[in-house]
C-alpha positions in Angstrom: 111.5 102.5 96.3 113.0 99.3 97.6 112.8 95.5 96.9 112.9 93.0 98.5 115.0 90.4 96.8 118.3 88.7 96.4 120.3 91.6 94.5 118.7 93.9 97.2 119.4 91.9 100.8 122.4 90.2 99.3 121.1 86.6 100.7 118.8 83.9 99.1 115.0 86.0 99.7 113.0 82.9 98.7 110.3 81.9 100.7 110.2 78.4 102.0 107.0 76.3 100.7 104.3 76.2 101.9 103.3 80.2 101.0 100.3 80.5 100.9 98.2 83.9 98.8 95.3 85.2 100.3 92.6 86.9 98.7 89.8 89.4 100.0 87.7 91.3 97.6 86.1 94.5 98.6 82.8 93.9 98.3 79.7 96.1 99.8 76.6 94.2 99.9 72.7 95.1 101.1 70.5 92.6 102.8 66.6 93.6 102.7 63.9 92.2 105.0 62.8 89.2 102.4 65.9 87.7 101.8 67.3 89.7 98.8 70.8 90.5 98.9 72.4 93.0 96.4 76.2 93.1 96.1 79.0 95.4 94.4 82.8 95.8 94.2 83.8 98.7 95.6 87.5 100.7 94.7 89.3 100.5 91.3 91.8 98.0 93.3 88.8 95.8 95.0 90.9 92.6 95.1 93.9 93.0 96.6 96.6 89.6 97.6 98.4 88.9 100.8 100.9 86.5 101.3 101.7 84.8 104.1 105.2 83.3 104.5 108.1 81.7 105.7 111.9 81.4 105.9 112.7 78.6 107.8 115.9 77.5 109.3 118.0 80.3 107.9 121.4 80.9 109.4 121.1 84.1 111.8 123.4 86.5 109.6 120.8 85.6 106.8 117.7 86.2 109.3 119.1 89.1 110.5 119.4 90.5 106.8 115.1 89.9 106.4 114.4 91.5 109.4 116.4 94.2 109.3 114.8 95.3 105.5 111.5 94.9 107.7 112.9 96.8 110.7 113.9 99.5 108.0 110.4 100.1 106.1 108.4 99.8 109.9 108.4 103.5 111.5 106.7 104.7 108.3 105.4 101.8 106.8 107.4 101.5 103.7 106.0 100.2 101.0 108.7 97.8 98.7 108.2 95.6 95.6 108.4 92.2 95.5 107.6 89.5 93.2 105.5 86.5 94.1 106.4 83.1 93.7 103.9 82.4 91.5 104.4 85.4 89.4 106.9 87.6 87.1 105.6 90.9 88.0 106.3 93.0 91.1 103.9 94.7 92.9 104.0 97.0 96.1 103.6 95.0 99.3 103.6 96.0 102.7 104.9 93.9 106.1 103.4 95.5 109.0 103.9 92.2 111.3 106.4 89.5 111.5 107.7 86.9 114.1 111.2 85.4 114.4 111.5 82.0 115.9 114.6 80.8 117.1 114.6 77.1 116.0 118.2 76.1 116.8 122.1 77.6 117.6 122.7 80.0 115.0 119.4 79.5 112.8 116.2 81.2 112.7 113.0 81.2 111.4 111.3 84.2 110.3 107.4 84.7 109.6 105.6 87.5 107.6 102.8 88.3 106.0 102.9 90.8 102.9 100.0 93.1 101.7 99.8 94.7 98.2 98.9 98.2 98.4 98.3 99.9 94.8 100.1 103.7 95.0 102.1 105.6 92.7 
């Protein structure tokens, strides 16, 4: 399994701030006619995270390396290991969408969303 890190890509892979972490707990709820509501957590890993990240004003070669990493996993949506900015533990992620914006000559900004997945 590949890792999205400096050693694998050969560049600084640390995203620029502001990075946004989102949570979407898996909850099933049932509402009854009298206004009563019942909620229950669903599944083993019921609180996956996602990160909205940016790599601002990177050189064309650094942006190429980041985008090539994402492209290599796009065909089969393969997961990769990554350590979030506020953590020290590596988790498994997929990147299903990213954007590349040309910001000036020989500079680009990459925006991506990493979604946490649970697999062996």
